[in-house]
NUZAGU-279840 format. One line per 8 residues: number of its first residue (from 1); their letters; for each residue x, y, z of N, C-alpha, C. Coordinates in Angstrom, 1 decimal. Example, Ala and Ser with C-alpha at 12.3 -4.5 7.8 and 13.67 -1.06 7.14 Angstrom:
1 = as = 13.2:-5.7:7.8:12.3:-4.5:7.8:13.2:-3.3:7.8 | 12.8:-2.2:7.1:13.7:-1.1:7.1:12.9:0.0:7.9
END
This chain:
1 = xxxxxxxx = 61.6:87.3:99.9:62.0:88.4:99.8:62.3:89.2:98.9 | 61.7:90.3:98.4:61.8:91.0:97.7:62.7:92.1:97.8 | 64.2:92.4:97.2:64.8:93.7:96.8:64.4:94.5:96.4 | 64.4:96.3:97.2:63.4:97.2:96.2:64.5:97.8:95.7 | 64.4:98.3:94.3:65.0:98.9:93.8:65.3:100.3:93.6 | 66.1:101.5:94.3:66.1:102.6:94.3:65.2:103.7:93.2 | 64.5:104.3:93.4:63.8:105.5:92.2:65.1:106.1:91.5 | 65.1:106.1:90.2:66.6:107.1:89.7:66.0:108.8:90.1
9 = xxxxxxxx = 67.3:109.6:90.8:67.3:110.7:90.8:67.1:111.7:89.7 | 66.9:113.1:90.1:66.7:113.9:88.9:68.2:114.1:88.1 | 67.9:114.4:86.7:69.5:114.1:86.1:69.9:115.6:86.0 | 71.4:115.5:86.3:72.4:116.6:86.5:72.7:117.0:84.8 | 73.0:118.4:84.4:73.6:119.0:83.5:74.8:118.7:83.3 | 75.5:118.2:82.7:76.9:117.8:82.5:77.7:119.2:82.7 | 78.8:119.5:83.4:79.4:120.8:83.6:80.1:121.1:82.7 | 80.1:120.2:81.3:80.7:120.4:79.9:79.7:121.6:79.1
17 = xxxxxxxx = 78.6:121.4:79.4:77.6:122.3:78.9:77.7:123.6:79.3 | 77.9:123.9:80.5:78.0:125.3:81.1:79.5:125.8:80.7 | 80.1:125.0:80.5:81.6:125.7:80.4:81.4:126.1:78.9 | 81.1:125.3:78.1:80.6:125.7:76.7:79.8:126.7:76.3 | 79.2:127.0:77.3:77.9:128.5:76.9:78.9:129.7:77.4 | 79.2:129.3:78.8:80.5:130.7:78.9:81.8:130.7:78.1 | 82.4:129.8:77.4:83.5:130.1:76.5:82.4:130.8:75.3 | 81.6:130.7:74.5:81.0:131.1:73.8:80.5:132.4:73.8
25 = xxxxxxxx = 80.1:132.6:75.0:79.8:134.4:75.3:80.9:134.9:75.9 | 82.3:134.5:76.0:83.1:135.2:76.1:83.9:135.7:74.7 | 83.8:134.6:73.8:84.4:134.6:72.5:83.5:135.6:71.5 | 81.7:135.8:71.9:81.6:136.5:71.5:81.9:137.8:72.0 | 81.9:138.2:73.2:82.5:139.5:73.8:83.9:139.9:73.0 | 84.5:138.7:73.5:85.9:139.0:72.4:85.7:139.4:70.8 | 84.8:138.8:70.1:84.5:139.2:68.7:83.9:140.5:68.3 | 83.3:141.0:69.7:82.5:142.4:69.4:83.2:143.3:69.5
33 = xxxxxxxx = 84.2:142.9:70.7:85.0:144.1:71.0:86.3:144.2:69.9 | 86.6:143.0:69.5:87.3:142.8:68.3:86.9:144.4:67.5 | 85.9:144.0:66.9:84.9:144.5:65.8:85.0:145.6:65.9 | 84.5:146.0:67.0:84.3:147.7:67.6:85.8:148.2:67.6 | 87.0:147.4:68.0:88.3:147.7:67.9:88.7:148.4:66.5 | 88.3:147.3:65.3:88.4:147.3:64.4:88.3:148.5:63.6 | 86.6:148.9:63.8:85.6:149.8:63.1:86.4:151.5:64.1 | 86.6:151.2:65.1:87.0:152.4:65.8:88.6:152.7:65.0
41 = xxxxxxxx = 89.9:151.7:65.2:90.7:152.2:64.8:90.8:152.5:63.2 | 90.3:151.9:62.5:89.9:152.5:60.9:89.0:154.0:61.0 | 88.3:154.3:61.5:87.5:155.8:61.8:88.5:156.7:62.3 | 89.8:156.1:63.2:91.1:156.8:63.9:92.0:156.9:62.6 | 92.3:156.1:62.2:93.6:156.2:61.1:93.4:156.5:59.1 | 91.9:156.2:59.1:91.7:156.6:57.5:91.7:157.7:57.7 | 91.5:158.1:56.2:91.3:159.4:55.8:90.2:160.5:56.5 | 90.6:161.5:56.4:89.3:162.4:57.1:88.5:163.0:56.1
49 = xxxxxxxx = 87.7:164.1:56.8:86.5:164.5:56.1:87.0:165.8:55.3 | 87.7:166.2:55.2:88.5:167.6:55.0:88.9:167.4:53.4 | 88.4:168.6:52.8:88.5:168.4:51.5:89.8:168.7:50.7 | 89.8:169.7:51.3:91.5:170.4:50.6:92.5:170.8:51.8 | 93.3:171.2:51.5:94.3:171.9:52.4:93.8:173.1:53.1 | 93.8:173.3:54.4:93.3:174.0:55.1:94.1:174.5:56.5 | 93.8:175.8:56.7:94.6:176.4:57.9:93.8:176.8:58.9 | 93.8:176.1:60.2:92.9:176.5:61.1:93.5:176.6:62.0
57 = xxxxxxxx = 92.8:177.8:63.1:93.6:178.4:64.2:92.8:177.4:65.4 | 93.6:176.9:66.3:92.9:176.2:67.4:93.2:176.6:68.7 | 92.4:177.0:69.5:92.3:177.7:70.9:92.5:176.7:71.7 | 93.0:177.0:73.2:92.9:175.7:74.0:91.5:176.3:74.9 | 90.7:177.4:74.6:90.0:178.0:75.6:88.7:176.6:75.3 | 88.3:175.9:76.5:87.2:175.4:76.8:87.3:173.8:76.6 | 88.7:173.3:76.8:89.6:172.3:76.7:89.5:171.2:75.3 | 89.6:170.3:75.6:89.7:168.8:74.3:88.1:169.3:73.5
65 = xxxxxxxx = 87.2:169.3:74.2:85.8:169.1:73.3:85.6:170.8:72.3 | 85.7:171.7:73.1:86.2:172.9:72.4:86.7:172.8:71.3 | 88.1:172.3:71.4:88.7:171.8:70.2:88.2:171.1:69.2 | 87.6:170.3:69.5:87.2:169.2:68.7:86.1:169.7:68.0 | 85.4:170.8:68.9:84.1:171.4:67.9:84.6:172.4:66.7 | 85.7:172.9:67.1:86.3:173.9:66.5:86.9:173.4:64.9 | 87.4:172.3:64.9:87.9:171.2:64.2:87.0:170.5:63.2 | 85.9:170.0:64.1:85.1:169.5:63.2:83.9:170.8:62.3
73 = xxxxxxxx = 83.7:171.7:63.1:83.1:172.9:62.3:84.4:173.5:60.7 | 85.6:173.2:61.1:86.5:173.4:60.1:86.7:172.2:58.8 | 85.6:171.1:59.2:85.8:170.2:58.4:87.1:169.1:58.5 | 88.2:169.3:59.9:88.9:168.3:59.7:88.6:167.3:60.5 | 87.7:167.2:61.1:87.2:165.6:62.1:85.6:166.0:61.9 | 85.6:164.6:61.7:83.7:164.3:61.6:83.0:164.8:62.7 | 83.6:164.8:64.1:83.1:165.2:65.4:83.5:165.6:66.5 | 83.3:166.3:67.4:84.0:166.6:68.7:84.1:165.0:69.5
81 = xxxxxxxx = 83.7:164.1:69.3:83.3:163.0:70.0:84.2:162.2:69.5 | 84.5:162.1:68.8:85.6:161.4:67.9:87.0:161.7:68.2 | 86.9:163.0:68.2:88.4:163.7:68.4:88.6:163.5:70.0 | 87.8:163.8:70.7:88.4:163.5:72.2:88.5:162.2:72.5 | 87.6:161.1:71.9:87.8:159.9:72.4:89.6:159.4:71.6 | 89.4:160.3:70.3:91.0:159.7:70.1:91.8:160.1:71.2 | 92.1:161.1:71.6:93.1:162.0:72.0:93.2:161.2:73.6 | 91.9:161.0:73.8:92.4:160.1:75.4:92.4:158.3:75.2
89 = xxxxxxxx = 92.0:158.0:74.5:92.1:156.4:74.2:93.9:156.3:73.8 | 94.1:157.2:72.9:95.4:157.3:72.3:96.6:157.6:73.4 | 96.1:158.1:74.6:96.9:158.6:75.4:97.1:157.7:76.8 | 95.8:156.9:77.0:96.1:155.9:77.6:96.7:154.5:77.1 | 96.5:154.4:76.1:97.5:153.7:75.3:98.6:153.8:75.0 | 99.1:154.6:75.9:100.3:155.2:75.9:101.2:156.2:74.5 | 100.6:156.3:73.5:100.8:157.1:72.3:101.0:158.0:72.5 | 100.7:158.8:73.6:101.1:160.2:73.6:100.0:161.2:74.6
97 = xxxxxxxx = 100.3:162.2:75.3:100.0:163.0:76.1:98.7:163.7:75.5 | 98.1:163.9:76.6:96.2:164.6:76.4:97.1:166.2:76.1 | 98.1:166.5:76.5:98.3:167.9:76.3:98.6:168.3:74.9 | 97.7:169.2:74.3:97.5:169.5:73.0:98.0:171.1:73.0 | 98.6:171.2:71.9:99.4:172.9:71.8:98.1:173.6:70.9 | 98.0:174.5:71.2:97.1:175.5:70.5:98.0:176.4:69.5 | 97.4:176.9:68.5:97.9:177.5:67.5:97.4:177.7:66.5 | 98.2:178.5:65.3:97.4:178.1:63.9:98.0:177.0:63.1
105 = xxxxxxxx = 97.6:176.3:62.6:98.1:174.8:61.6:97.4:174.7:60.5 | 98.4:173.8:59.9:98.0:173.4:58.3:98.0:172.2:58.3 | 96.5:171.9:58.0:96.1:170.5:57.7:96.2:170.1:56.2 | 96.5:168.8:55.8:96.3:168.3:54.4:95.1:167.9:54.5 | 95.1:167.9:52.9:93.3:167.4:52.4:93.0:165.8:53.2 | 92.0:165.3:53.7:91.9:164.1:54.3:92.7:163.4:55.4 | 93.1:164.8:55.9:94.2:164.6:57.1:93.5:163.5:58.1 | 94.1:162.3:58.6:93.5:161.3:59.4:93.5:161.9:61.0
113 = xxxxxxxx = 92.4:161.2:61.4:92.4:161.7:62.8:93.1:161.5:64.0 | 94.4:160.5:63.7:95.2:160.0:64.1:96.6:161.0:63.8 | 96.3:161.5:62.6:97.2:162.4:62.1:97.2:164.1:62.4 | 95.9:164.3:62.7:95.4:165.4:63.0:95.7:165.5:64.7 | 95.3:164.6:65.6:96.2:164.7:67.1:97.4:164.6:67.1 | 98.0:163.7:66.2:99.7:163.7:66.4:100.4:165.4:66.4 | 99.6:165.9:64.7:100.0:166.9:64.8:99.8:168.4:66.0 | 98.9:168.1:66.6:98.4:168.7:67.7:99.5:168.8:69.4
121 = xxxxxxxx = 99.9:167.4:69.3:100.7:167.4:70.0:102.1:167.6:69.7 | 101.9:167.9:68.6:103.8:168.0:68.1:104.2:169.6:68.3 | 103.0:170.5:68.5:103.6:171.9:68.3:103.5:172.4:67.2 | 103.7:171.6:65.9:104.3:172.3:64.2:103.5:173.1:63.9 | 103.3:174.8:64.6:102.5:175.1:63.7:103.0:176.0:62.6 | 101.8:176.6:61.8:102.7:177.2:60.5:103.4:178.6:61.1 | 104.7:178.6:60.2:105.9:179.7:60.4:105.2:180.8:59.3 | 105.3:181.8:59.9:105.3:182.8:58.9:106.6:183.6:58.4
129 = xxxxxxxx = 106.5:184.0:57.5:107.4:184.5:56.9:107.6:186.7:57.0 | 108.6:187.4:56.8:108.5:188.6:56.4:109.8:189.2:56.2 | 110.3:189.7:54.8:111.2:190.1:54.2:111.6:191.1:54.0 | 112.0:191.2:54.5:112.7:193.1:54.4:113.9:193.0:53.5 | 113.7:194.1:52.4:114.9:194.4:51.6:115.6:195.3:52.1 | 116.8:195.3:51.4:117.7:195.7:51.9:117.2:197.6:51.2 | 118.3:198.6:52.2:118.1:199.8:51.7:116.5:200.7:51.8 | 115.7:200.0:52.4:114.6:200.9:52.9:114.8:201.5:54.2
137 = xxxxxxxx = 113.9:202.7:54.3:114.3:203.4:55.4:113.3:202.4:56.6 | 113.9:203.3:57.9:113.1:202.6:59.2:111.3:203.0:58.9 | 110.9:203.5:58.3:109.8:204.3:58.2:108.9:203.5:57.3 | 110.0:203.0:56.0:109.3:201.8:55.6:109.1:200.7:55.8 | 110.1:200.3:56.8:110.1:199.0:57.2:108.8:198.7:58.5 | 108.8:199.9:59.1:107.5:200.2:60.2:106.1:199.5:59.4 | 106.3:200.2:57.9:105.1:200.0:57.5:104.9:198.8:56.8 | 106.0:198.3:56.6:105.7:196.7:55.9:105.3:195.3:57.3
145 = xxxxxxxx = 105.9:195.8:58.8:105.8:195.3:59.8:104.5:195.3:60.1 | 103.7:196.6:60.1:102.6:197.1:60.5:101.2:196.3:59.3 | 101.5:196.1:58.2:101.1:195.4:57.3:100.6:194.1:57.3 | 101.7:193.5:58.4:101.8:191.8:58.0:100.5:191.4:59.3 | 99.4:191.0:58.6:98.5:190.8:59.7:98.8:189.5:60.3 | 99.7:188.7:60.4:100.4:187.3:61.4:100.3:188.0:62.6 | 101.4:189.5:62.4:101.7:190.0:63.5:100.6:190.8:64.3 | 101.1:191.0:65.4:100.1:191.4:66.4:100.7:192.9:67.5
153 = xxxxxxxx = 100.1:193.7:67.9:100.3:194.4:68.5:100.6:195.8:68.1 | 101.2:196.8:68.4:101.5:198.2:67.8:103.2:198.6:68.1 | 103.5:199.3:67.2:105.2:199.9:67.3:105.0:201.2:68.0 | 105.1:201.9:68.8:104.9:202.9:70.0:106.1:203.9:69.6 | 107.0:203.6:68.9:108.1:204.5:68.3:108.9:204.4:67.4 | 109.1:204.8:66.6:110.0:204.4:64.9:111.4:204.4:65.6 | 111.8:203.1:64.9:113.2:202.9:65.6:114.2:203.7:64.5 | 115.3:204.2:65.4:116.3:204.7:64.7:116.8:204.1:62.9
161 = xxxxxxxx = 117.2:204.7:62.2:117.6:204.9:61.0:118.7:203.8:61.0 | 119.1:203.1:60.4:119.9:202.1:60.1:120.5:201.3:61.6 | 119.1:200.9:62.4:119.1:199.9:63.3:118.3:198.5:63.1 | 118.2:198.7:61.6:116.9:197.6:61.4:117.9:196.6:60.3 | 118.0:195.0:60.6:118.9:194.4:59.6:118.2:193.7:58.5 | 117.8:194.4:57.2:117.2:193.4:56.3:117.4:192.3:56.2 | 116.7:191.3:55.9:116.6:189.9:56.0:115.0:189.2:56.0 | 115.2:187.9:56.0:113.7:187.4:56.2:114.0:186.7:57.7
169 = xxxxxxxx = 112.8:186.7:58.1:112.2:186.7:59.4:111.0:185.7:59.6 | 111.4:184.9:60.6:110.2:183.9:60.6:109.4:183.6:61.8 | 108.5:183.8:61.9:107.5:184.0:63.1:106.3:183.0:63.2 | 105.5:183.1:64.2:104.3:182.1:64.4:103.2:183.1:64.5 | 102.1:183.0:64.7:101.1:184.0:64.3:101.0:184.4:65.8 | 100.4:185.9:65.7:100.3:186.6:67.0:101.5:187.2:67.3 | 102.8:186.8:66.5:104.2:187.6:67.3:104.0:188.9:67.4 | 104.4:189.2:68.5:104.4:190.9:68.6:105.0:191.7:67.5
177 = xxxxxxxx = 104.5:192.8:67.0:105.4:193.5:66.5:106.3:194.7:67.2 | 106.4:194.8:67.8:107.4:195.5:68.8:108.6:194.3:69.0 | 108.2:193.1:68.9:109.1:192.2:69.3:110.3:191.8:67.8 | 109.1:192.1:66.6:109.7:191.8:65.3:111.1:193.1:65.4 | 110.8:194.4:65.7:111.8:195.4:65.9:112.9:195.1:66.5 | 112.5:194.9:67.8:113.5:194.3:68.9:114.4:193.0:68.0 | 113.8:192.2:67.1:114.7:191.2:66.7:115.7:191.7:65.4 | 114.9:192.4:64.6:116.0:192.8:63.8:116.8:194.3:64.2
185 = xxxxxxxx = 116.9:194.9:65.5:117.7:195.4:65.8:119.0:194.9:66.5 | 118.3:193.6:67.1:119.3:192.8:67.9:120.2:192.1:66.8 | 119.5:192.0:65.7:120.1:191.3:64.3:121.2:192.3:63.7 | 121.1:193.2:63.7:121.5:194.6:63.3:123.0:194.7:64.0 | 122.9:194.9:65.1:123.3:195.0:66.1:124.8:193.8:66.3 | 124.4:192.8:65.9:125.2:191.5:65.9:126.0:191.8:64.5 | 125.6:191.8:63.4:125.9:192.0:62.1:126.9:193.1:62.5 | 126.8:194.0:62.6:127.7:195.2:62.7:129.0:194.8:63.5
193 = xxxxxxxx = 128.6:194.3:64.7:130.1:194.0:65.6:130.9:193.5:64.6 | 130.0:192.0:64.1:131.0:191.1:63.2:132.0:192.0:62.5 | 131.4:192.3:61.6:132.1:193.1:60.2:132.8:194.1:60.7 | 132.4:194.9:62.2:133.5:195.8:62.1:134.5:194.8:62.6 | 134.7:194.1:63.1:135.8:193.8:63.4:136.7:192.8:62.4 | 135.8:192.5:61.9:136.9:192.1:60.5:137.5:192.8:59.2 | 136.9:194.5:59.4:137.4:195.3:58.3:138.7:195.6:58.2 | 138.7:195.7:56.8:140.1:196.0:56.2:141.3:196.9:57.0
201 = xxxxxxxx = 142.3:196.9:57.4:143.4:197.3:57.7:143.3:198.5:56.9 | 143.3:199.9:57.7:143.4:201.3:56.5:142.3:201.6:56.2 | 141.1:201.0:56.8:140.4:201.6:56.4:139.7:202.7:57.0 | 139.2:204.2:56.7:139.4:205.2:57.5:137.6:205.5:57.9 | 137.1:204.6:59.0:136.4:204.7:59.4:136.5:204.9:61.1 | 136.0:205.5:61.7:136.4:206.2:63.0:135.0:204.8:63.9 | 134.2:204.5:63.3:133.0:203.7:64.5:132.3:203.2:63.5 | 131.9:201.9:64.3:130.8:201.2:63.5:129.7:202.3:63.1
209 = xxxxxxxx = 129.4:203.3:63.5:128.4:203.9:63.2:128.5:204.6:62.1 | 129.7:204.7:61.6:130.2:205.6:60.6:130.0:204.4:59.6 | 130.5:203.4:59.8:130.3:202.0:58.8:128.9:202.1:58.4 | 127.4:201.9:59.6:126.4:202.0:59.2:125.9:202.9:58.1 | 126.4:204.2:58.6:126.4:205.3:57.7:126.8:205.4:56.2 | 128.0:205.0:55.9:128.7:204.8:54.8:127.7:203.6:54.0 | 127.8:202.7:54.5:126.9:201.5:54.0:125.5:201.6:53.2 | 124.8:203.0:54.4:123.3:203.3:53.8:123.6:203.7:52.4
217 = xxxxxxxx = 124.6:204.9:52.0:124.9:205.5:51.1:125.2:204.2:50.0 | 126.1:203.5:49.8:126.6:202.2:49.2:125.0:201.7:48.5 | 124.5:201.1:49.9:123.0:200.7:49.5:122.1:201.2:48.7 | 122.0:202.4:48.7:121.4:202.9:48.0:121.5:203.8:46.5 | 122.8:203.5:46.5:123.5:204.0:45.1:123.4:202.8:44.1 | 123.3:201.7:44.3:123.7:200.6:43.3:122.6:199.7:43.7 | 121.8:198.9:42.8:121.4:197.8:42.7:121.8:196.6:42.2 | 123.5:196.5:41.9:124.3:195.7:41.6:125.1:195.1:42.3
225 = xxxxxxxx = 125.0:194.1:43.4:125.6:193.5:44.2:126.8:193.7:44.0 | 127.8:193.6:43.1:129.2:193.6:42.6:129.6:194.8:42.7 | 129.0:195.9:42.2:129.2:197.1:42.4:129.5:197.8:43.9 | 129.1:197.2:44.7:129.0:198.0:45.9:130.8:198.2:46.5 | 131.3:197.0:46.6:132.9:197.2:47.1:133.4:198.5:46.1 | 132.9:198.6:44.8:133.7:200.1:44.3:133.0:201.0:44.2 | 131.7:200.8:44.4:131.0:202.4:44.8:131.9:202.6:46.5 | 132.2:201.8:47.5:132.6:202.3:48.4:133.8:202.9:48.3
233 = xxxxxxxx = 134.5:202.5:47.5:136.0:202.8:46.6:136.0:204.1:46.6 | 135.1:204.1:45.7:135.1:205.9:45.4:134.5:206.9:46.4 | 133.6:206.4:47.1:133.2:207.3:48.6:134.8:207.4:49.7 | 135.5:206.4:49.7:136.8:206.5:50.7:137.5:207.5:49.9 | 137.8:207.2:48.4:138.9:208.2:47.7:138.4:209.6:47.6 | 137.0:210.1:47.7:136.6:211.5:48.0:136.9:211.7:49.3 | 136.3:211.0:50.3:136.6:211.7:51.5:138.4:211.9:51.8 | 139.2:211.0:51.5:140.5:211.5:51.5:141.0:212.7:51.2
241 = xxxxxxxx = 140.4:212.6:49.8:140.9:214.0:49.2:140.1:215.5:49.8 | 138.9:215.0:50.5:138.6:216.2:50.6:137.4:216.8:49.8 | 136.7:215.9:49.4:136.3:216.0:47.9:134.3:215.7:48.9 | 133.4:216.8:48.0:132.1:216.2:49.0:131.4:214.8:48.1 | 130.7:214.5:48.6:130.2:212.7:48.3:129.3:213.1:47.3 | 128.4:213.8:46.9:127.8:214.2:46.0:126.7:212.8:45.7 | 126.2:212.5:46.8:125.1:211.3:46.9:123.6:211.8:46.6 | 123.0:211.3:45.4:122.0:211.9:45.3:120.8:211.4:46.4
249 = xxxxxxxx = 120.8:209.6:46.6:120.0:209.5:47.8:120.3:210.5:49.0 | 121.3:211.0:49.4:121.1:211.9:50.5:119.8:213.2:50.5 | 120.2:213.7:49.2:119.0:214.7:49.5:117.0:214.4:49.4 | 117.6:213.0:48.3:116.4:212.5:48.7:115.7:212.0:49.8 | 116.5:211.8:50.6:116.0:211.4:52.2:115.9:212.3:53.1 | 116.4:213.8:52.3:116.4:215.1:52.7:114.4:215.5:52.2 | 114.2:215.2:51.6:112.7:215.9:50.9:111.9:215.2:51.4 | 112.3:213.6:51.3:110.5:213.1:51.6:110.8:212.6:53.3
257 = xxxxxxxx = 112.0:213.2:54.1:111.8:212.7:55.2:112.0:211.4:55.8 | 112.7:211.0:54.8:112.9:209.4:54.9:111.8:208.5:54.9 | 110.9:209.2:54.0:109.2:208.1:53.9:109.7:207.2:53.0 | 110.5:207.5:51.6:110.6:206.7:50.3:110.8:207.3:49.5 | 110.7:206.8:48.0:110.9:207.4:47.0:110.6:208.7:46.7 | 111.3:209.7:45.9:111.3:211.1:45.7:109.9:211.0:44.2 | 109.8:210.1:43.6:109.2:210.4:42.4:109.1:211.2:41.3 | 110.5:211.8:41.3:110.6:212.8:40.0:112.3:213.2:40.0
265 = xxxxxxxx = 112.6:213.4:39.0:113.9:213.4:38.9:114.4:214.8:40.4 | 115.9:215.1:40.8:116.2:215.8:41.5:116.4:217.5:40.6 | 116.1:218.6:41.1:116.3:219.7:40.4:117.9:220.4:41.4 | 118.3:221.4:40.4:119.7:222.0:40.9:118.9:222.9:42.5 | 117.8:223.3:42.4:117.6:223.9:43.8:117.4:222.6:45.0 | 116.8:221.7:44.5:117.2:220.5:45.5:118.7:220.1:45.9 | 119.2:220.3:45.2:121.0:219.7:45.5:121.3:221.2:46.4 | 120.5:221.9:46.4:121.1:223.3:48.0:120.6:223.0:49.2
273 = xxxxxxxx = 119.6:222.0:49.0:118.9:222.1:50.5:119.6:221.9:51.5 | 119.4:223.0:52.3:120.1:223.0:53.6:119.7:222.0:54.6 | 120.8:221.1:55.0:120.9:219.8:55.7:121.8:219.2:56.0 | 122.2:219.0:57.0:123.8:218.4:57.6:123.9:216.9:56.7 | 122.8:216.5:56.5:122.4:215.4:55.5:123.0:215.4:53.8 | 122.9:216.6:53.6:123.0:217.0:51.9:124.2:217.0:51.3 | 125.2:215.8:51.5:126.7:215.4:50.8:126.8:216.1:49.4 | 126.0:217.2:49.1:126.2:218.0:47.7:127.1:219.4:48.6
281 = xxxxxxxx = 126.3:219.9:49.6:126.3:221.0:50.3:127.4:220.7:51.5 | 127.4:219.7:52.3:128.4:219.5:53.0:129.3:218.6:53.3 | 130.4:218.6:53.5:131.7:217.8:53.6:131.8:216.4:54.2 | 132.2:215.3:54.0:132.2:214.5:55.1:130.8:213.3:54.9 | 130.9:212.4:55.8:129.7:211.8:55.9:128.5:212.4:56.3 | 127.5:212.0:55.9:126.1:212.4:56.6:126.2:212.3:58.4 | 125.4:212.8:59.1:125.6:212.5:60.7:125.2:211.1:61.1 | 124.2:210.5:59.7:123.4:209.4:60.1:123.1:208.4:59.3
289 = xxxxxxxx = 122.8:207.2:59.0:122.4:206.6:58.2:121.3:207.4:57.3 | 121.0:206.8:56.0:119.7:207.2:55.4:118.8:206.3:55.0 | 119.3:204.9:55.2:118.2:203.6:55.1:119.0:202.7:56.1 | 118.3:201.4:55.7:118.7:200.3:56.6:119.8:199.3:55.8 | 121.0:199.4:55.8:122.0:198.7:54.8:121.6:197.3:55.2 | 122.2:196.3:54.2:121.9:194.9:54.1:123.6:194.6:54.5 | 123.7:193.0:54.9:125.2:192.8:55.2:126.0:193.1:53.8 | 125.7:192.7:52.5:126.7:193.0:51.9:127.2:194.5:51.5
297 = xxxxxxxx = 126.0:195.3:51.7:126.6:196.8:52.1:127.6:197.3:53.2 | 127.4:196.5:54.0:128.4:196.9:55.3:129.6:195.9:55.2 | 129.4:194.7:54.2:131.0:194.3:54.1:131.7:195.1:53.3 | 131.1:195.5:52.2:131.4:196.2:51.0:132.6:197.6:51.7 | 131.6:198.1:52.5:132.6:199.4:53.1:133.4:198.4:54.2 | 133.5:197.5:54.4:134.5:197.4:55.5:135.6:196.5:54.9 | 135.5:196.2:53.6:136.5:195.3:52.9:136.5:196.2:51.5 | 136.7:197.7:51.1:136.5:198.0:49.7:137.1:197.5:48.9
305 = xxxxxxxx = 137.1:197.8:47.4:137.7:197.5:46.4:138.9:198.8:46.6 | 140.2:198.1:45.9:141.3:199.1:45.5:140.9:199.8:44.2 | 141.1:201.4:44.1:140.7:201.3:42.9:140.8:203.1:43.1 | 141.6:203.9:42.4:141.4:205.2:42.0:140.3:206.1:41.4 | 139.6:205.5:41.3:138.2:206.2:40.8:137.5:207.3:41.8 | 137.0:208.3:40.8:136.3:209.3:42.1:135.1:209.5:41.8 | 134.7:208.9:40.8:133.6:209.6:39.9:132.3:208.1:39.3 | 131.1:207.9:39.3:130.2:207.0:38.8:129.4:207.8:38.4
313 = xxxxxxxx = 128.4:206.8:37.2:127.4:207.7:36.8:126.8:206.0:36.0 | 125.4:206.3:35.9:124.6:205.5:35.3:124.7:204.8:34.2 | 125.2:203.8:33.8:125.6:203.5:32.5:124.4:203.1:31.5 | 123.1:203.3:32.2:122.3:202.8:31.3:121.6:201.2:30.8 | 122.5:200.7:32.0:121.9:199.0:32.0:122.0:198.2:33.3 | 121.6:199.5:34.1:121.3:199.2:35.4:122.6:199.1:36.3 | 123.7:199.5:35.8:125.2:199.0:36.5:125.4:201.0:36.3 | 126.7:201.3:36.6:127.5:202.3:36.7:128.7:202.4:35.6
321 = xxxxxxxx = 129.1:203.8:35.0:130.4:203.8:34.5:131.4:204.7:35.8 | 132.7:204.1:35.7:133.5:204.7:36.7:134.4:205.1:36.0 | 134.9:206.7:36.9:136.0:207.3:36.2:137.1:207.8:37.4 | 138.3:207.6:36.9:138.9:208.3:37.8:139.0:209.7:37.7 | 139.0:210.5:36.3:139.1:211.9:36.3:137.8:212.5:35.9 | 138.0:213.8:36.1:136.5:214.6:35.8:136.2:214.8:34.2 | 137.3:214.5:33.3:137.4:214.5:31.8:136.4:213.2:31.4 | 136.9:211.9:32.3:136.6:211.0:31.8:135.2:210.9:32.3
329 = xxxxxxxx = 134.9:211.0:33.5:133.5:211.2:34.2:132.3:212.1:33.2 | 132.9:213.2:32.8:132.0:214.1:31.6:131.9:213.2:30.4 | 132.5:212.2:30.0:132.3:211.8:28.9:131.5:210.5:29.2 | 131.5:210.0:30.1:130.3:208.7:30.4:129.0:209.4:30.8 | 129.0:210.7:31.6:127.9:211.8:31.7:127.5:212.0:30.3 | 127.9:212.1:29.3:127.6:212.6:28.2:126.8:211.1:27.2 | 127.4:210.0:27.5:126.8:209.0:27.1:125.6:208.1:27.9 | 125.7:208.9:29.2:124.5:208.6:29.5:123.3:209.1:29.5
337 = xxxxxxxx = 123.3:210.7:29.0:122.5:211.5:28.5:121.7:211.2:27.5 | 123.1:210.3:26.3:122.4:210.2:25.1:121.8:209.1:25.4 | 122.0:208.2:25.7:121.0:206.6:26.0:119.8:207.4:26.8 | 119.4:207.8:27.6:118.2:208.5:28.0:117.4:209.5:27.3 | 118.1:210.3:26.4:117.4:210.8:25.0:117.2:209.7:24.0 | 117.6:209.0:23.6:116.8:208.2:23.0:115.9:207.2:23.7 | 116.0:206.9:24.7:114.9:206.5:25.1:113.3:206.7:25.6 | 113.7:208.6:25.5:112.9:209.0:25.6:111.9:209.4:24.2
345 = x = 112.6:208.9:23.1:112.3:209.3:21.9:111.1:208.4:21.9
END
């Protein structure tokens, strides 16, 4: 009897072969993902297409895609799809919020997509500045505010003379003009209150309003900061003796109605103009300021120089020659006239 040998069954694939293929597929997927991530990151972090520093107004209307489109049109980013993806992916990875702040932004040349998104998240918009020189009238200051293109809105009422503090103000795009006036008024009130409290003992002023009025005369009389306390002393001495202040800027203020410079020398007829502001015709202080004085003019009036001088006249070099007597003053006037005549030859 012969034993039968069973026929061999079908060959089975080794388990290791299938595992190898699965591993290879997974590795390929990882490599592809890594490659895409590498490309994406470099597109995110590498220098962008912006050829030069640019200021762009970014609106929140229309959401992320509209923001991206406006940035692409300005040349800041390559496209809105890149921008939206950068915002959403970085937010998902915990890098930052999806909330971006609209406004006016200054983008440096070749800013990366990464830095663009970071800047919009920070809200660090462009800061504008408006500098108000000392001694301008309220009408002149309003004209400066109205001429500033980064401000918005209208000023419906001219602010009172002497109510605006001259200094540099910082603001963002479309800050209101009326708000700017309110800021200047608040700054002046605070400054006047602080200086009034620190005034020297014996200063012949009845109120902060009188301090502002006298400071406006001092501000208009000299462009030399060191002279302000001396000019203030002269005015105090004249007030104490009952002398008229005889300040030319008060007459100019009347003739121009506070609009600005007169544009010509004063005449004898000008000095006789009827007005409570005419310190040639009326004794004492004018009824109000003739300009908006700065901090130093206010401090000069609150803490004047100790001096017996009663007169001053231009010295031909931008400052003034002071005198305690009329005879000395007349000599200074003669010197000034000689200098002026020589300059006109």
